[in-house]
PDB file of N, CA, C and O in Angstrom:
ATOM      1  N   UNK A   1     -24.774  -4.210 -10.580  1.00  0.00           N
ATOM      2  CA  UNK A   1     -23.646  -3.460 -10.058  1.00  0.00           C
ATOM      3  C   UNK A   1     -24.204  -2.353  -9.154  1.00  0.00           C
ATOM      4  O   UNK A   1     -25.173  -1.681  -9.507  1.00  0.00           O
ATOM      5  N   UNK A   2     -23.588  -2.178  -8.002  1.00  0.00           N
ATOM      6  CA  UNK A   2     -24.094  -1.141  -7.110  1.00  0.00           C
ATOM      7  C   UNK A   2     -23.678   0.250  -7.605  1.00  0.00           C
ATOM      8  O   UNK A   2     -22.843   0.382  -8.500  1.00  0.00           O
ATOM      9  N   UNK A   3     -24.265   1.257  -7.018  1.00  0.00           N
ATOM     10  CA  UNK A   3     -24.046   2.640  -7.471  1.00  0.00           C
ATOM     11  C   UNK A   3     -22.588   3.053  -7.309  1.00  0.00           C
ATOM     12  O   UNK A   3     -22.021   3.680  -8.204  1.00  0.00           O
ATOM     13  N   UNK A   4     -21.972   2.706  -6.174  1.00  0.00           N
ATOM     14  CA  UNK A   4     -20.581   3.076  -5.930  1.00  0.00           C
ATOM     15  C   UNK A   4     -19.660   2.490  -6.998  1.00  0.00           C
ATOM     16  O   UNK A   4     -18.821   3.200  -7.552  1.00  0.00           O
ATOM     17  N   UNK A   5     -19.810   1.216  -7.283  1.00  0.00           N
ATOM     18  CA  UNK A   5     -18.969   0.565  -8.298  1.00  0.00           C
ATOM     19  C   UNK A   5     -19.176   1.185  -9.672  1.00  0.00           C
ATOM     20  O   UNK A   5     -18.219   1.355 -10.428  1.00  0.00           O
ATOM     21  N   UNK A   6     -20.413   1.522 -10.000  1.00  0.00           N
ATOM     22  CA  UNK A   6     -20.701   2.141 -11.288  1.00  0.00           C
ATOM     23  C   UNK A   6     -20.049   3.523 -11.389  1.00  0.00           C
ATOM     24  O   UNK A   6     -19.491   3.875 -12.428  1.00  0.00           O
ATOM     25  N   UNK A   7     -20.123   4.299 -10.313  1.00  0.00           N
ATOM     26  CA  UNK A   7     -19.511   5.629 -10.311  1.00  0.00           C
ATOM     27  C   UNK A   7     -17.993   5.551 -10.427  1.00  0.00           C
ATOM     28  O   UNK A   7     -17.379   6.367 -11.115  1.00  0.00           O
ATOM     29  N   UNK A   8     -17.390   4.578  -9.760  1.00  0.00           N
ATOM     30  CA  UNK A   8     -15.936   4.372  -9.876  1.00  0.00           C
ATOM     31  C   UNK A   8     -15.572   4.050 -11.317  1.00  0.00           C
ATOM     32  O   UNK A   8     -14.624   4.612 -11.866  1.00  0.00           O
ATOM     33  N   UNK A   9     -16.319   3.154 -11.919  1.00  0.00           N
ATOM     34  CA  UNK A   9     -16.062   2.766 -13.310  1.00  0.00           C
ATOM     35  C   UNK A   9     -16.206   3.950 -14.252  1.00  0.00           C
ATOM     36  O   UNK A   9     -15.384   4.120 -15.153  1.00  0.00           O
ATOM     37  N   UNK A  10     -17.220   4.762 -14.066  1.00  0.00           N
ATOM     38  CA  UNK A  10     -17.464   5.901 -14.945  1.00  0.00           C
ATOM     39  C   UNK A  10     -16.452   7.035 -14.748  1.00  0.00           C
ATOM     40  O   UNK A  10     -16.273   7.861 -15.643  1.00  0.00           O
ATOM     41  N   UNK A  11     -15.799   7.083 -13.601  1.00  0.00           N
ATOM     42  CA  UNK A  11     -14.867   8.179 -13.314  1.00  0.00           C
ATOM     43  C   UNK A  11     -13.497   7.994 -13.973  1.00  0.00           C
ATOM     44  O   UNK A  11     -12.693   8.925 -13.981  1.00  0.00           O
ATOM     45  N   UNK A  12     -13.227   6.839 -14.511  1.00  0.00           N
ATOM     46  CA  UNK A  12     -11.922   6.498 -15.101  1.00  0.00           C
ATOM     47  C   UNK A  12     -10.807   6.457 -14.049  1.00  0.00           C
ATOM     48  O   UNK A  12      -9.626   6.495 -14.394  1.00  0.00           O
ATOM     49  N   UNK A  13     -11.176   6.380 -12.788  1.00  0.00           N
ATOM     50  CA  UNK A  13     -10.204   6.331 -11.702  1.00  0.00           C
ATOM     51  C   UNK A  13      -9.340   5.080 -11.799  1.00  0.00           C
ATOM     52  O   UNK A  13      -8.132   5.139 -11.567  1.00  0.00           O
ATOM     53  N   UNK A  14      -9.946   3.961 -12.137  1.00  0.00           N
ATOM     54  CA  UNK A  14      -9.179   2.713 -12.235  1.00  0.00           C
ATOM     55  C   UNK A  14      -8.159   2.774 -13.367  1.00  0.00           C
ATOM     56  O   UNK A  14      -7.074   2.204 -13.249  1.00  0.00           O
ATOM     57  N   UNK A  15      -8.486   3.445 -14.447  1.00  0.00           N
ATOM     58  CA  UNK A  15      -7.539   3.622 -15.550  1.00  0.00           C
ATOM     59  C   UNK A  15      -6.340   4.439 -15.089  1.00  0.00           C
ATOM     60  O   UNK A  15      -5.202   4.126 -15.438  1.00  0.00           O
ATOM     61  N   UNK A  16      -6.589   5.475 -14.312  1.00  0.00           N
ATOM     62  CA  UNK A  16      -5.508   6.309 -13.784  1.00  0.00           C
ATOM     63  C   UNK A  16      -4.615   5.502 -12.842  1.00  0.00           C
ATOM     64  O   UNK A  16      -3.389   5.583 -12.923  1.00  0.00           O
ATOM     65  N   UNK A  17      -5.225   4.733 -11.959  1.00  0.00           N
ATOM     66  CA  UNK A  17      -4.450   3.899 -11.028  1.00  0.00           C
ATOM     67  C   UNK A  17      -3.609   2.886 -11.785  1.00  0.00           C
ATOM     68  O   UNK A  17      -2.449   2.666 -11.439  1.00  0.00           O
ATOM     69  N   UNK A  18      -4.180   2.262 -12.820  1.00  0.00           N
ATOM     70  CA  UNK A  18      -3.428   1.303 -13.623  1.00  0.00           C
ATOM     71  C   UNK A  18      -2.231   1.975 -14.278  1.00  0.00           C
ATOM     72  O   UNK A  18      -1.143   1.399 -14.303  1.00  0.00           O
ATOM     73  N   UNK A  19      -2.402   3.165 -14.802  1.00  0.00           N
ATOM     74  CA  UNK A  19      -1.307   3.897 -15.443  1.00  0.00           C
ATOM     75  C   UNK A  19      -0.197   4.219 -14.442  1.00  0.00           C
ATOM     76  O   UNK A  19       0.986   4.093 -14.756  1.00  0.00           O
ATOM     77  N   UNK A  20      -0.589   4.637 -13.234  1.00  0.00           N
ATOM     78  CA  UNK A  20       0.398   4.938 -12.192  1.00  0.00           C
ATOM     79  C   UNK A  20       1.178   3.684 -11.823  1.00  0.00           C
ATOM     80  O   UNK A  20       2.399   3.735 -11.667  1.00  0.00           O
ATOM     81  N   UNK A  21       0.489   2.568 -11.683  1.00  0.00           N
ATOM     82  CA  UNK A  21       1.152   1.311 -11.331  1.00  0.00           C
ATOM     83  C   UNK A  21       2.113   0.854 -12.433  1.00  0.00           C
ATOM     84  O   UNK A  21       3.215   0.392 -12.138  1.00  0.00           O
ATOM     85  N   UNK A  22       1.704   0.980 -13.700  1.00  0.00           N
ATOM     86  CA  UNK A  22       2.563   0.585 -14.812  1.00  0.00           C
ATOM     87  C   UNK A  22       3.807   1.463 -14.883  1.00  0.00           C
ATOM     88  O   UNK A  22       4.912   0.960 -15.084  1.00  0.00           O
ATOM     89  N   UNK A  23       3.633   2.758 -14.721  1.00  0.00           N
ATOM     90  CA  UNK A  23       4.777   3.671 -14.766  1.00  0.00           C
ATOM     91  C   UNK A  23       5.723   3.417 -13.603  1.00  0.00           C
ATOM     92  O   UNK A  23       6.941   3.443 -13.774  1.00  0.00           O
ATOM     93  N   UNK A  24       5.176   3.173 -12.435  1.00  0.00           N
ATOM     94  CA  UNK A  24       6.010   2.867 -11.273  1.00  0.00           C
ATOM     95  C   UNK A  24       6.810   1.590 -11.491  1.00  0.00           C
ATOM     96  O   UNK A  24       7.985   1.516 -11.130  1.00  0.00           O
ATOM     97  N   UNK A  25       6.176   0.595 -12.080  1.00  0.00           N
ATOM     98  CA  UNK A  25       6.889  -0.647 -12.389  1.00  0.00           C
ATOM     99  C   UNK A  25       8.028  -0.434 -13.370  1.00  0.00           C
ATOM    100  O   UNK A  25       9.096  -1.028 -13.221  1.00  0.00           O
ATOM    101  N   UNK A  26       7.811   0.406 -14.367  1.00  0.00           N
ATOM    102  CA  UNK A  26       8.866   0.704 -15.339  1.00  0.00           C
ATOM    103  C   UNK A  26      10.023   1.445 -14.670  1.00  0.00           C
ATOM    104  O   UNK A  26      11.186   1.188 -14.980  1.00  0.00           O
ATOM    105  N   UNK A  27       9.708   2.362 -13.754  1.00  0.00           N
ATOM    106  CA  UNK A  27      10.755   3.104 -13.047  1.00  0.00           C
ATOM    107  C   UNK A  27      11.557   2.171 -12.155  1.00  0.00           C
ATOM    108  O   UNK A  27      12.782   2.271 -12.091  1.00  0.00           O
ATOM    109  N   UNK A  28      10.871   1.262 -11.463  1.00  0.00           N
ATOM    110  CA  UNK A  28      11.571   0.290 -10.620  1.00  0.00           C
ATOM    111  C   UNK A  28      12.511  -0.553 -11.468  1.00  0.00           C
ATOM    112  O   UNK A  28      13.638  -0.825 -11.055  1.00  0.00           O
ATOM    113  N   UNK A  29      12.070  -0.966 -12.635  1.00  0.00           N
ATOM    114  CA  UNK A  29      12.928  -1.747 -13.526  1.00  0.00           C
ATOM    115  C   UNK A  29      14.159  -0.945 -13.925  1.00  0.00           C
ATOM    116  O   UNK A  29      15.273  -1.467 -13.902  1.00  0.00           O
ATOM    117  N   UNK A  30      13.970   0.301 -14.284  1.00  0.00           N
ATOM    118  CA  UNK A  30      15.108   1.146 -14.672  1.00  0.00           C
ATOM    119  C   UNK A  30      16.076   1.360 -13.518  1.00  0.00           C
ATOM    120  O   UNK A  30      17.288   1.246 -13.699  1.00  0.00           O
ATOM    121  N   UNK A  31      15.557   1.670 -12.340  1.00  0.00           N
ATOM    122  CA  UNK A  31      16.420   1.967 -11.197  1.00  0.00           C
ATOM    123  C   UNK A  31      17.089   0.727 -10.627  1.00  0.00           C
ATOM    124  O   UNK A  31      18.301   0.709 -10.414  1.00  0.00           O
ATOM    125  N   UNK A  32      16.309  -0.291 -10.385  1.00  0.00           N
ATOM    126  CA  UNK A  32      16.825  -1.453  -9.664  1.00  0.00           C
ATOM    127  C   UNK A  32      17.467  -2.482 -10.583  1.00  0.00           C
ATOM    128  O   UNK A  32      18.619  -2.861 -10.376  1.00  0.00           O
ATOM    129  N   UNK A  33      16.749  -2.930 -11.575  1.00  0.00           N
ATOM    130  CA  UNK A  33      17.245  -4.014 -12.429  1.00  0.00           C
ATOM    131  C   UNK A  33      18.332  -3.544 -13.397  1.00  0.00           C
ATOM    132  O   UNK A  33      19.314  -4.251 -13.624  1.00  0.00           O
ATOM    133  N   UNK A  34      18.154  -2.352 -13.966  1.00  0.00           N
ATOM    134  CA  UNK A  34      19.099  -1.874 -14.968  1.00  0.00           C
ATOM    135  C   UNK A  34      20.136  -0.913 -14.408  1.00  0.00           C
ATOM    136  O   UNK A  34      21.109  -0.602 -15.095  1.00  0.00           O
ATOM    137  N   UNK A  35      19.959  -0.435 -13.188  1.00  0.00           N
ATOM    138  CA  UNK A  35      20.911   0.477 -12.571  1.00  0.00           C
ATOM    139  C   UNK A  35      20.970   1.842 -13.231  1.00  0.00           C
ATOM    140  O   UNK A  35      21.995   2.519 -13.157  1.00  0.00           O
ATOM    141  N   UNK A  36      19.900   2.254 -13.868  1.00  0.00           N
ATOM    142  CA  UNK A  36      19.859   3.533 -14.575  1.00  0.00           C
ATOM    143  C   UNK A  36      19.448   4.660 -13.635  1.00  0.00           C
ATOM    144  O   UNK A  36      18.943   4.423 -12.537  1.00  0.00           O
ATOM    145  N   UNK A  37      19.675   5.883 -14.086  1.00  0.00           N
ATOM    146  CA  UNK A  37      19.150   7.067 -13.408  1.00  0.00           C
ATOM    147  C   UNK A  37      17.839   7.450 -14.083  1.00  0.00           C
ATOM    148  O   UNK A  37      17.633   7.178 -15.266  1.00  0.00           O
ATOM    149  N   UNK A  38      16.966   8.078 -13.323  1.00  0.00           N
ATOM    150  CA  UNK A  38      15.662   8.459 -13.862  1.00  0.00           C
ATOM    151  C   UNK A  38      15.357   9.895 -13.462  1.00  0.00           C
ATOM    152  O   UNK A  38      15.502  10.266 -12.297  1.00  0.00           O
ATOM    153  N   UNK A  39      14.936  10.696 -14.424  1.00  0.00           N
ATOM    154  CA  UNK A  39      14.432  12.041 -14.173  1.00  0.00           C
ATOM    155  C   UNK A  39      12.959  12.021 -14.562  1.00  0.00           C
ATOM    156  O   UNK A  39      12.619  11.696 -15.700  1.00  0.00           O
ATOM    157  N   UNK A  40      12.096  12.363 -13.631  1.00  0.00           N
ATOM    158  CA  UNK A  40      10.661  12.207 -13.853  1.00  0.00           C
ATOM    159  C   UNK A  40       9.956  13.557 -13.806  1.00  0.00           C
ATOM    160  O   UNK A  40      10.058  14.291 -12.824  1.00  0.00           O
ATOM    161  N   UNK A  41       9.249  13.869 -14.870  1.00  0.00           N
ATOM    162  CA  UNK A  41       8.413  15.066 -14.935  1.00  0.00           C
ATOM    163  C   UNK A  41       7.184  14.714 -15.764  1.00  0.00           C
ATOM    164  O   UNK A  41       7.286  14.467 -16.965  1.00  0.00           O
ATOM    165  N   UNK A  42       6.034  14.695 -15.119  1.00  0.00           N
ATOM    166  CA  UNK A  42       4.816  14.272 -15.788  1.00  0.00           C
ATOM    167  C   UNK A  42       3.925  15.471 -16.087  1.00  0.00           C
ATOM    168  O   UNK A  42       3.796  16.380 -15.267  1.00  0.00           O
ATOM    169  N   UNK A  43       3.321  15.464 -17.251  1.00  0.00           N
ATOM    170  CA  UNK A  43       2.453  16.560 -17.667  1.00  0.00           C
ATOM    171  C   UNK A  43       1.172  16.631 -16.848  1.00  0.00           C
ATOM    172  O   UNK A  43       0.532  17.682 -16.804  1.00  0.00           O
ATOM    173  N   UNK A  44       0.789  15.550 -16.207  1.00  0.00           N
ATOM    174  CA  UNK A  44      -0.467  15.521 -15.451  1.00  0.00           C
ATOM    175  C   UNK A  44      -0.393  16.335 -14.164  1.00  0.00           C
ATOM    176  O   UNK A  44      -1.422  16.578 -13.533  1.00  0.00           O
ATOM    177  N   UNK A  45       0.793  16.757 -13.766  1.00  0.00           N
ATOM    178  CA  UNK A  45       0.916  17.607 -12.589  1.00  0.00           C
ATOM    179  C   UNK A  45       1.756  16.997 -11.486  1.00  0.00           C
ATOM    180  O   UNK A  45       2.211  15.856 -11.566  1.00  0.00           O
ATOM    181  N   UNK A  46       1.944  17.801 -10.454  1.00  0.00           N
ATOM    182  CA  UNK A  46       2.802  17.407  -9.341  1.00  0.00           C
ATOM    183  C   UNK A  46       2.221  16.262  -8.536  1.00  0.00           C
ATOM    184  O   UNK A  46       2.969  15.427  -8.028  1.00  0.00           O
ATOM    185  N   UNK A  47       0.915  16.205  -8.409  1.00  0.00           N
ATOM    186  CA  UNK A  47       0.300  15.143  -7.604  1.00  0.00           C
ATOM    187  C   UNK A  47       0.637  13.763  -8.139  1.00  0.00           C
ATOM    188  O   UNK A  47       1.049  12.884  -7.383  1.00  0.00           O
ATOM    189  N   UNK A  48       0.465  13.571  -9.428  1.00  0.00           N
ATOM    190  CA  UNK A  48       0.736  12.250 -10.002  1.00  0.00           C
ATOM    191  C   UNK A  48       2.231  11.955 -10.009  1.00  0.00           C
ATOM    192  O   UNK A  48       2.630  10.801  -9.852  1.00  0.00           O
ATOM    193  N   UNK A  49       3.062  12.978 -10.188  1.00  0.00           N
ATOM    194  CA  UNK A  49       4.505  12.772 -10.155  1.00  0.00           C
ATOM    195  C   UNK A  49       4.918  12.264  -8.773  1.00  0.00           C
ATOM    196  O   UNK A  49       5.694  11.315  -8.671  1.00  0.00           O
ATOM    197  N   UNK A  50       4.415  12.876  -7.731  1.00  0.00           N
ATOM    198  CA  UNK A  50       4.731  12.442  -6.361  1.00  0.00           C
ATOM    199  C   UNK A  50       4.227  11.032  -6.097  1.00  0.00           C
ATOM    200  O   UNK A  50       4.917  10.246  -5.448  1.00  0.00           O
ATOM    201  N   UNK A  51       3.048  10.698  -6.583  1.00  0.00           N
ATOM    202  CA  UNK A  51       2.495   9.366  -6.375  1.00  0.00           C
ATOM    203  C   UNK A  51       3.365   8.301  -7.035  1.00  0.00           C
ATOM    204  O   UNK A  51       3.622   7.249  -6.451  1.00  0.00           O
ATOM    205  N   UNK A  52       3.810   8.577  -8.242  1.00  0.00           N
ATOM    206  CA  UNK A  52       4.646   7.610  -8.967  1.00  0.00           C
ATOM    207  C   UNK A  52       5.991   7.442  -8.269  1.00  0.00           C
ATOM    208  O   UNK A  52       6.482   6.320  -8.139  1.00  0.00           O
ATOM    209  N   UNK A  53       6.588   8.535  -7.820  1.00  0.00           N
ATOM    210  CA  UNK A  53       7.888   8.456  -7.146  1.00  0.00           C
ATOM    211  C   UNK A  53       7.768   7.670  -5.840  1.00  0.00           C
ATOM    212  O   UNK A  53       8.584   6.789  -5.568  1.00  0.00           O
ATOM    213  N   UNK A  54       6.769   7.980  -5.043  1.00  0.00           N
ATOM    214  CA  UNK A  54       6.593   7.288  -3.760  1.00  0.00           C
ATOM    215  C   UNK A  54       6.316   5.807  -3.975  1.00  0.00           C
ATOM    216  O   UNK A  54       6.880   4.963  -3.278  1.00  0.00           O
ATOM    217  N   UNK A  55       5.459   5.485  -4.926  1.00  0.00           N
ATOM    218  CA  UNK A  55       5.147   4.088  -5.201  1.00  0.00           C
ATOM    219  C   UNK A  55       6.375   3.341  -5.705  1.00  0.00           C
ATOM    220  O   UNK A  55       6.588   2.186  -5.335  1.00  0.00           O
ATOM    221  N   UNK A  56       7.184   3.980  -6.541  1.00  0.00           N
ATOM    222  CA  UNK A  56       8.407   3.351  -7.046  1.00  0.00           C
ATOM    223  C   UNK A  56       9.380   3.067  -5.911  1.00  0.00           C
ATOM    224  O   UNK A  56       9.976   1.991  -5.857  1.00  0.00           O
ATOM    225  N   UNK A  57       9.546   4.031  -5.000  1.00  0.00           N
ATOM    226  CA  UNK A  57      10.444   3.832  -3.854  1.00  0.00           C
ATOM    227  C   UNK A  57       9.940   2.711  -2.960  1.00  0.00           C
ATOM    228  O   UNK A  57      10.728   1.909  -2.459  1.00  0.00           O
ATOM    229  N   UNK A  58       8.628   2.653  -2.762  1.00  0.00           N
ATOM    230  CA  UNK A  58       8.038   1.588  -1.952  1.00  0.00           C
ATOM    231  C   UNK A  58       8.336   0.225  -2.565  1.00  0.00           C
ATOM    232  O   UNK A  58       8.701  -0.708  -1.849  1.00  0.00           O
ATOM    233  N   UNK A  59       8.185   0.100  -3.883  1.00  0.00           N
ATOM    234  CA  UNK A  59       8.469  -1.167  -4.560  1.00  0.00           C
ATOM    235  C   UNK A  59       9.927  -1.568  -4.373  1.00  0.00           C
ATOM    236  O   UNK A  59      10.222  -2.730  -4.095  1.00  0.00           O
ATOM    237  N   UNK A  60      10.831  -0.618  -4.524  1.00  0.00           N
ATOM    238  CA  UNK A  60      12.255  -0.938  -4.396  1.00  0.00           C
ATOM    239  C   UNK A  60      12.567  -1.427  -2.977  1.00  0.00           C
ATOM    240  O   UNK A  60      13.278  -2.417  -2.804  1.00  0.00           O
ATOM    241  N   UNK A  61      12.038  -0.735  -1.967  1.00  0.00           N
ATOM    242  CA  UNK A  61      12.259  -1.151  -0.573  1.00  0.00           C
ATOM    243  C   UNK A  61      11.655  -2.530  -0.348  1.00  0.00           C
ATOM    244  O   UNK A  61      12.282  -3.378   0.288  1.00  0.00           O
ATOM    245  N   UNK A  62      10.469  -2.767  -0.850  1.00  0.00           N
ATOM    246  CA  UNK A  62       9.798  -4.059  -0.701  1.00  0.00           C
ATOM    247  C   UNK A  62      10.612  -5.172  -1.362  1.00  0.00           C
ATOM    248  O   UNK A  62      10.779  -6.247  -0.786  1.00  0.00           O
ATOM    249  N   UNK A  63      11.116  -4.913  -2.570  1.00  0.00           N
ATOM    250  CA  UNK A  63      11.920  -5.912  -3.274  1.00  0.00           C
ATOM    251  C   UNK A  63      13.199  -6.221  -2.501  1.00  0.00           C
ATOM    252  O   UNK A  63      13.576  -7.385  -2.369  1.00  0.00           O
ATOM    253  N   UNK A  64      13.870  -5.189  -1.988  1.00  0.00           N
ATOM    254  CA  UNK A  64      15.116  -5.390  -1.240  1.00  0.00           C
ATOM    255  C   UNK A  64      14.863  -6.170   0.059  1.00  0.00           C
ATOM    256  O   UNK A  64      15.701  -6.974   0.467  1.00  0.00           O
ATOM    257  N   UNK A  65      13.721  -5.941   0.706  1.00  0.00           N
ATOM    258  CA  UNK A  65      13.410  -6.655   1.936  1.00  0.00           C
ATOM    259  C   UNK A  65      13.104  -8.125   1.682  1.00  0.00           C
ATOM    260  O   UNK A  65      13.449  -8.986   2.492  1.00  0.00           O
ATOM    261  N   UNK A  66      12.463  -8.405   0.572  1.00  0.00           N
ATOM    262  CA  UNK A  66      12.111  -9.791   0.244  1.00  0.00           C
ATOM    263  C   UNK A  66      13.356 -10.586  -0.150  1.00  0.00           C
ATOM    264  O   UNK A  66      13.501 -11.749   0.228  1.00  0.00           O
ATOM    265  N   UNK A  67      14.243  -9.961  -0.901  1.00  0.00           N
ATOM    266  CA  UNK A  67      15.453 -10.633  -1.360  1.00  0.00           C
ATOM    267  C   UNK A  67      16.427 -10.655  -0.233  1.00  0.00           C
ATOM    268  O   UNK A  67      17.533 -11.175  -0.383  1.00  0.00           O
TER     269      UNK A  67
END
């Protein structure tokens, strides 16, 4: 494994990205499939909250364009 890949693995960055993707998927399900409202406030801070919201909106737009 090269140094860059090892450093990425050790930083837990991929775990964080996976968590953001899973949460965004759950929000998309609530908003689009179930027609629910969502209020989002994450303890990890404003940066991750914004990332999840933007990614969720992107998924919804992408789904609507495909369908």
